[in-house]
PAKOLLO-373893 format. One line per 2 residues: for each residue x, y, z of C-alpha. Coordinates in nm, 2 decimals, padded with zeros to 4 digits. Layout:
% PAKOLLO-373893
X Y Z; ...
This chain:
% PAKOLLO-373893
02.75 14.98 -06.47; 02.59 15.29 -06.33
02.34 15.45 -06.57; 02.18 15.78 -06.48
01.81 15.82 -06.43; 01.62 15.89 -06.75
01.40 16.20 -06.75; 01.33 16.14 -06.38
01.22 16.35 -06.10; 01.32 16.34 -05.73
01.01 16.52 -05.62; 00.90 16.41 -05.27
00.59 16.45 -05.08; 00.48 16.36 -04.72
00.18 16.12 -04.72; -00.03 16.11 -04.41
-00.15 15.74 -04.39; -00.14 15.68 -04.02
-00.40 15.45 -03.86; -00.48 15.47 -03.50
-00.28 15.16 -03.40; 00.04 15.29 -03.57
00.05 15.64 -03.42; 00.41 15.71 -03.50
00.41 15.59 -03.87; 00.40 15.82 -04.17
00.54 15.78 -04.52; 00.75 16.00 -04.76
00.67 15.93 -05.12; 00.91 15.99 -05.40
00.85 15.99 -05.78; 01.16 15.81 -05.92
01.08 15.77 -06.29; 00.83 15.96 -06.52
00.93 15.92 -06.88; 00.80 15.76 -07.20
00.85 15.40 -07.08; 00.62 15.15 -06.91
00.83 15.10 -06.59; 00.64 14.80 -06.45
00.62 14.58 -06.24; 00.83 14.67 -05.94
00.97 14.46 -05.67; 01.12 14.60 -05.35
01.36 14.48 -05.07; 01.47 14.69 -04.77
01.81 14.60 -04.62; 01.91 14.60 -04.24
02.02 14.96 -04.26; 01.70 15.08 -04.41
01.83 15.12 -04.77; 01.57 15.06 -05.03
01.64 14.83 -05.34; 01.41 14.81 -05.63
01.40 14.58 -05.95; 01.16 14.67 -06.23
01.10 14.62 -06.60; 01.13 14.92 -06.84
01.00 14.90 -07.19; 00.83 15.08 -07.47
00.46 15.01 -07.44; 00.32 14.70 -07.26
00.42 14.43 -07.49; 00.76 14.48 -07.65
01.11 14.32 -07.72; 01.25 14.64 -07.55
01.17 14.49 -07.21; 01.48 14.51 -06.99
01.53 14.46 -06.61; 01.66 14.74 -06.41
01.79 14.78 -06.06; 01.79 15.09 -05.84
01.90 15.16 -05.48; 01.94 15.46 -05.25
02.20 15.28 -05.04; 02.45 15.57 -05.10
02.20 15.84 -05.00; 02.11 15.91 -05.35
01.93 15.69 -05.61; 02.15 15.50 -05.85
02.02 15.29 -06.13; 02.16 15.00 -06.34
02.02 14.82 -06.65; 02.10 14.46 -06.57
01.98 14.31 -06.90; 02.06 14.43 -07.25
01.99 14.18 -07.52; 01.68 14.30 -07.71
01.45 14.02 -07.61; 01.17 14.03 -07.35
01.27 14.03 -06.99; 01.01 14.08 -06.73
00.84 14.02 -06.39; 01.16 14.07 -06.17
01.14 13.94 -05.82; 01.38 14.08 -05.56
01.44 13.97 -05.21; 01.71 14.01 -04.94
01.82 13.71 -04.72; 01.92 13.70 -04.35
02.29 13.77 -04.45; 02.21 14.07 -04.64
02.25 13.92 -04.99; 02.01 14.05 -05.25
01.86 13.78 -05.49; 01.70 13.86 -05.82
01.51 13.64 -06.05; 01.29 13.70 -06.36
01.21 13.54 -06.69; 01.35 13.62 -07.03
01.26 13.54 -07.39; 01.41 13.26 -07.58
01.32 13.09 -07.90; 01.11 12.83 -07.72
00.93 13.09 -07.51; 01.08 13.20 -07.18
01.36 13.10 -06.95; 01.41 13.17 -06.58
01.73 13.37 -06.49; 01.89 13.46 -06.16
02.18 13.65 -06.00; 02.26 13.78 -05.65
02.48 14.05 -05.49; 02.73 13.80 -05.37
02.82 13.71 -05.74; 02.84 14.08 -05.81
02.68 14.39 -05.66; 02.35 14.45 -05.84
02.44 14.81 -05.91; 02.72 14.67 -06.14
02.56 14.33 -06.25; 02.50 14.27 -06.62
02.44 13.98 -06.86; 02.76 13.80 -06.77
02.65 13.77 -06.41; 02.32 13.59 -06.49
02.25 13.22 -06.44; 02.01 13.03 -06.65
01.79 12.83 -06.41; 01.57 12.65 -06.67
01.67 12.50 -07.00; 01.56 12.63 -07.34
01.35 12.33 -07.43; 01.04 12.46 -07.27
00.89 12.79 -07.16; 00.89 12.90 -06.79
00.76 13.21 -06.64; 00.67 13.40 -06.32
00.95 13.28 -06.08; 00.94 13.34 -05.71
01.23 13.27 -05.47; 01.32 13.23 -05.10
01.65 13.14 -04.94; 01.70 12.89 -04.66
01.94 12.90 -04.36; 02.22 12.73 -04.56
02.20 12.99 -04.84; 02.03 12.75 -05.08
01.79 12.95 -05.32; 01.45 12.78 -05.38
01.25 12.86 -05.70; 00.90 12.80 -05.79
00.75 12.90 -06.14; 00.50 12.78 -06.39
00.53 12.65 -06.74; 00.40 12.85 -07.03
00.24 12.63 -07.31; 00.05 12.74 -07.61
-00.20 12.50 -07.79; -00.11 12.21 -07.59
-00.13 12.07 -07.22; -00.22 12.31 -06.95
00.04 12.49 -06.75; 00.22 12.32 -06.45
00.39 12.43 -06.14; 00.77 12.36 -06.12
01.02 12.37 -05.83; 01.40 12.37 -05.83
01.69 12.50 -05.63; 02.03 12.66 -05.68
02.34 12.72 -05.47; 02.70 12.83 -05.55
02.85 12.48 -05.48; 02.60 12.25 -05.66
02.45 12.48 -05.92; 02.09 12.43 -06.05
01.90 12.13 -05.91; 01.68 11.92 -06.12
01.33 12.05 -06.22; 01.06 11.89 -06.00
00.70 11.92 -06.15; 00.46 11.96 -05.87
00.16 11.92 -06.10; 00.10 11.72 -06.41
-00.25 11.73 -06.54; -00.31 11.83 -06.90
-00.67 11.91 -06.83; -00.62 12.16 -06.54
-00.44 12.50 -06.55; -00.20 12.57 -06.26
-00.09 12.93 -06.23; 00.10 13.21 -06.04
00.28 13.00 -05.77; 00.44 13.16 -05.46
00.69 13.03 -05.21; 00.81 13.08 -04.85
01.05 12.88 -04.64; 00.99 12.84 -04.27
01.25 12.84 -03.99; 01.27 12.46 -04.00
01.36 12.45 -04.37; 01.03 12.34 -04.48
00.92 12.47 -04.83; 00.57 12.62 -04.86
00.42 12.67 -05.20; 00.06 12.80 -05.30
-00.08 12.85 -05.64; -00.42 12.86 -05.82
-00.56 12.56 -05.98; -00.83 12.58 -06.25
-00.91 12.71 -06.59; -01.03 13.05 -06.50
-00.83 13.38 -06.55; -00.91 13.58 -06.24
-01.03 13.33 -05.98; -00.95 12.95 -05.92
-00.93 12.72 -05.63; -00.63 12.76 -05.40
-00.38 12.47 -05.37; -00.11 12.45 -05.09
00.18 12.21 -05.09; 00.48 12.16 -04.86
00.77 11.92 -04.84; 00.74 11.83 -04.48
00.76 11.47 -04.55; 01.03 11.20 -04.45
01.15 11.19 -04.81; 01.13 11.57 -04.87
00.87 11.52 -05.15; 00.60 11.77 -05.19
00.26 11.69 -05.07; -00.07 11.87 -05.11
-00.23 11.97 -04.78; -00.59 12.07 -04.75
-00.66 12.43 -04.63; -01.03 12.40 -04.57
-01.08 12.68 -04.81; -01.35 12.62 -05.07
-01.37 12.96 -05.25; -01.22 13.10 -05.56
-00.90 13.31 -05.53; -00.67 13.53 -05.72
-00.35 13.72 -05.65; -00.22 13.46 -05.41
00.08 13.54 -05.17; 00.24 13.34 -04.89
00.45 13.41 -04.57; 00.62 13.19 -04.32
00.73 13.36 -04.00; 01.00 13.29 -03.74
00.76 13.06 -03.55; 00.67 12.85 -03.85
00.32 13.00 -03.90; 00.22 13.02 -04.26
-00.01 13.28 -04.39; -00.17 13.27 -04.73
-00.33 13.59 -04.86; -00.55 13.63 -05.17
-00.84 13.82 -05.33; -01.18 13.65 -05.30
-01.44 13.84 -05.51; -01.41 14.20 -05.40
-01.23 14.16 -05.08; -00.87 14.08 -04.96
-00.84 13.78 -04.72; -00.60 13.55 -04.55
-00.59 13.20 -04.39; -00.31 13.10 -04.15
-00.18 12.76 -04.01; -00.26 12.68 -03.65
-00.08 12.35 -03.60; -00.38 12.14 -03.69
-00.45 12.29 -04.04; -00.56 12.64 -04.14
-00.79 12.89 -03.98; -01.11 12.99 -04.15
-01.08 13.28 -04.40; -01.04 13.62 -04.24
-01.14 13.92 -04.44; -00.89 14.21 -04.41
-01.12 14.44 -04.62; -01.49 14.49 -04.62
-01.69 14.27 -04.86; -01.76 14.44 -05.19
-01.51 14.71 -05.12; -01.17 14.64 -05.28
-01.07 14.43 -05.58; -00.69 14.37 -05.55
-00.56 14.41 -05.90; -00.19 14.32 -05.87
00.07 14.28 -05.61; 00.43 14.14 -05.61
00.48 14.00 -05.26; 00.37 14.03 -04.90
00.62 14.13 -04.63; 00.71 14.03 -04.28
00.86 14.27 -04.03; 01.14 14.19 -03.78
00.87 14.13 -03.52; 00.68 13.90 -03.75
00.41 14.16 -03.82; 00.26 14.11 -04.17
00.21 14.37 -04.44; 00.01 14.34 -04.76
00.01 14.59 -05.05; -00.23 14.58 -05.34
-00.36 14.80 -05.62; -00.73 14.89 -05.66
-00.89 15.04 -05.97; -01.26 15.00 -05.94
-01.41 15.35 -05.88; -01.75 15.21 -05.81
-01.62 15.02 -05.50; -01.38 15.26 -05.35
-01.12 15.52 -05.43; -00.87 15.37 -05.68
-00.52 15.37 -05.54; -00.23 15.17 -05.38
-00.33 15.04 -05.04; -00.13 14.89 -04.76
-00.27 14.67 -04.47; -00.04 14.65 -04.17
-00.05 14.43 -03.86; -00.04 14.58 -03.53
-00.05 14.44 -03.17; -00.43 14.46 -03.18
-00.50 14.33 -03.53; -00.48 14.45 -03.89
-00.53 14.82 -03.99; -00.79 14.93 -04.23
-00.66 14.96 -04.59; -00.42 15.26 -04.59
-00.44 15.45 -04.92; -00.07 15.52 -05.01
-00.15 15.73 -05.33; -00.38 16.02 -05.33
-00.42 16.10 -05.70; -00.64 15.92 -05.95
-00.43 15.83 -06.27; -00.55 15.60 -06.53
-00.46 15.27 -06.36; -00.24 15.15 -06.08
-00.06 14.84 -06.20; 00.19 14.70 -05.93
00.26 14.74 -05.57; 00.54 14.57 -05.36
00.61 14.61 -04.98; 00.92 14.52 -04.79
01.03 14.57 -04.43; 01.38 14.60 -04.31
01.54 14.47 -03.99; 01.53 14.82 -03.85
01.16 14.85 -03.91; 01.18 15.06 -04.22
00.87 15.00 -04.45; 00.90 15.07 -04.82
00.62 15.03 -05.08; 00.71 15.06 -05.44
00.43 15.11 -05.68; 00.36 15.20 -06.04
00.06 15.34 -06.23; -00.01 15.39 -06.59
-00.10 15.70 -06.79; -00.16 15.79 -07.15
00.06 16.10 -07.20; 00.20 15.99 -07.53
00.14 15.61 -07.53; 00.09 15.36 -07.25
00.34 15.45 -06.99; 00.39 15.37 -06.62
00.56 15.59 -06.36; 00.75 15.45 -06.07
00.71 15.55 -05.71; 00.84 15.45 -05.38
00.70 15.54 -05.04; 00.93 15.49 -04.73
00.81 15.50 -04.37; 00.92 15.77 -04.12
00.89 15.73 -03.75; 00.95 16.08 -03.62
00.61 16.22 -03.67; 00.36 16.26 -03.38
00.03 16.26 -03.57; -00.17 16.37 -03.26
00.05 16.68 -03.22; -00.14 16.87 -03.49
00.01 17.21 -03.40; 00.36 17.07 -03.38
00.45 17.22 -03.05; 00.59 16.90 -02.91
00.30 16.84 -02.67; -00.03 16.67 -02.72
-00.29 16.86 -02.53; -00.62 17.04 -02.55
-00.50 17.27 -02.82; -00.45 16.98 -03.05
-00.79 16.84 -02.97; -00.97 17.15 -03.05
-00.76 17.20 -03.37; -00.86 16.86 -03.49
-01.23 16.95 -03.43; -01.18 17.26 -03.64
-01.02 17.06 -03.92; -01.28 16.79 -03.90
-01.56 17.03 -03.92; -01.42 17.22 -04.22
-01.33 16.89 -04.41; -00.95 16.97 -04.41
-00.75 16.67 -04.54; -00.54 16.68 -04.23
-00.85 16.54 -04.04; -00.84 16.23 -04.27
-00.64 16.03 -04.00; -00.69 15.68 -04.16
-00.60 15.80 -04.51; -00.90 15.66 -04.68
-00.99 15.99 -04.86; -01.31 16.04 -04.66
-01.34 16.24 -04.34; -01.59 16.08 -04.12
-01.65 15.92 -03.78; -01.36 15.67 -03.83
-01.13 15.96 -03.84; -01.28 16.11 -03.53
-01.24 15.79 -03.32; -00.89 15.72 -03.48
-00.78 16.06 -03.35; -00.92 16.00 -03.01
-00.70 15.70 -02.99; -00.40 15.88 -03.10
-00.47 16.17 -02.86; -00.50 15.92 -02.57
-00.17 15.75 -02.66; 00.01 16.08 -02.68
00.37 16.10 -02.82
């Protein structure tokens, strides 16, 4: 079923967010939906041809039985939209990914009398632009409540799920794992935690090239910060084990990646910084801050992303004006390390509420993000920023040559405070931009 965009705009704008180590990268930002709905959160996947796929929840207000899961794609060259669920109960937190065969996988949780159930579908069952209620598979029973599913797919096409229970007035929440494949259906639920006194929340999952399943989550009774726990099933029996990370700080907004070499990266917010640890064969490396201490408080993200060259990308929202400019930020890995946070959005709405990156096999980077406003009620507009690689940033006068004319033009722009001199896209024109441009100038085009 194809449903036209509701009161949407296709306005596009080029965003200059090019750090020195990524001289040929820029983004084109498009406002997809601006209406009376709360279109949040969003999850993004980019296919091998560079087409962008989005899953998001649309609803009246922020807490409503009108919550429905939508899918959108520009695979045909124009954006098309499909309302996948239509049953007048809460459906939310969609998670979208694409596997190595090009199959799109979608999971989310939905309301039932007992609380919430995890549901799932994929584009091999039916293309998501046509999928509906009849194509959805119930992953969990309706005897308990399960929320916030994440998935990854192994080399055999088996889909691995991790999610948490949702209990009210009783034992604390637990982390649960299961699988699904077309031949065997849903596997048994395996509780990775079982402690009525300790809260376990917001699990994430990644599968390594050897088929090992890696899971991370927060353990503790806090709301915004808890100790990190990491488990994998790299055991003779395939049972999960807890593996120490050497990390003894409180974390929030945890994400996990496993690259083609088997290296595991766990990212998280610690106080007002964004940081990672990574496996090194003997355990995990010490915590590495990717943002300056006290500068950014990551508010929400959906997932991290790996590029085809195993480069890592992290997107997050930041809303604390006293620390730094609010906005959606992207951190990208280069041959020489990680970029400074790249500010993807240049306006200051009420609140940025979700951000999701993905990188296709052709290197296309897409970041879907939403922010809320109070035009009539609490609404959230949906945007997507897609990378372009045909811009030579150092060629400021666009004559096809990087030479002294460009250098002196940059000096003029820098002295006058022109936004074109904000090379690193952080909203401030300072020495960092000057030295970033020098690097770009030396690289040429």
